[in-house]
Phi, psi and omega in degrees: 000136180285138178276140178301148182302324182295322179294318178298318180297318179295321180297319179294321180294328183278348183289141179292150178290147179281141179296144179226086182288126182246140175228139180214145180291144177227131179242149176212166184237148166235106188065234179266359185265134181259137178241145185227110177247191181226128177267130186230129177196165177268119183261027181293337175210176184257018180296127177290136185221163179296162178244148177232128168275122178249113177266117183289178174292186190293352175281349174079211184281102182235171176300321179297319179295320180294320177298316179296322178299321177296321179294322179286321184296308187048222172252022181260330188220157165257124187244130172256118172282111191276139174265118181256357186251333188116150188305326186265006181249106179228095183304138178260345181204179184295325180296317178292324178295317179299319179295319180295318178296319180301320179293323180294325182269000189303329181260021176087003177119353179298314179296319179302312182294320180297318182288323177295318179295323179294326178294322177298315179297321180295321177294313181301328182290352182270007186291347178270341184244356180223159181284062188248133170265099186291352178274354181232095186232136174230182180212150175212160179199162183239130179055244175308322178294325176296316176299321182297316183287334173291322175295325176298316178299324181290350175281350185087014182304139178271081179250157179293330180176160182226134180234128177248122172263120179037047175265161174291151186253350184293137175279130182268348173227069188293344183266009185292328177066020182277138175290135177274109183271330183278130171303142188237133173237118178253125179250107194237142174278121183296337180255018180284112183291341180276354177234082180293163184300328180295331175291322179296313180298316180295322179296314180300317179295316179301314182295321177298316181292333179274001180070027186280151168266100189231154173224143174227121180250123176260127178260117185300135177077350183278142180249192177297152179069014189300338183263002186235095184296328185286345184248356186277150176277174182246340183289144181303330183276352181296132174281334179269098184220136176289141177227105187301319181294312180294323179298311181300314183291323183289321178293323176296320179295318178298315181296316179297321179298312182288328174299315178296318184288321184267335183070201183290147176290151170284155180235162179293000000 
């Protein structure tokens, strides 16, 4: 039986709008050096929402990183995929990525912290052109990116929260004595050979001394890269391995953390 036109019209009106993930390049400067990231959000409506700086793994701003930013953003967040190397530095392989990371850490972490802080400022500056509530900003990162956002927290930045996925835990400027103001969630692979137990113990002590609100979750059997299927190795001896169980649980933990930190969204 044919449905009346009026019923069809009502059904269409009641249907949810389709997500429309938008990505656009964003550039900012530190001195004379230009950095180029990508802003990602769902433009299905103009509701102001929190922002997240997402620092990718050591491969930097890639198609995979932009895709992951879209998955995280949904219609809940505006996400900036942060460039930590400079506009003209795009590693093509692990050797180039290692070299790029080495340059960022060459001065002990000062450059790393400066660039992470600049990415936060660059995201906040998008509040006039994107549905962003610049008063509610957090950060997350993967591997090198996880280490980067922990260094950002160590600057005393007033962020809603910081999440590290399988990042290194060592403080690169341990004598800074800065209070950690941002709540911290560390999602760590318990079998990650690059994060020995002594690093975990030292991190916990450091966070307590800094007065931090911190959590550290160890996923049994998970190694480095556990949340990134596209970057993990396949050989049994690889420390960088995807772990579907740990990935699912860690993304759920990240989402719950930011829901708690940001609370309900503001509406038009």
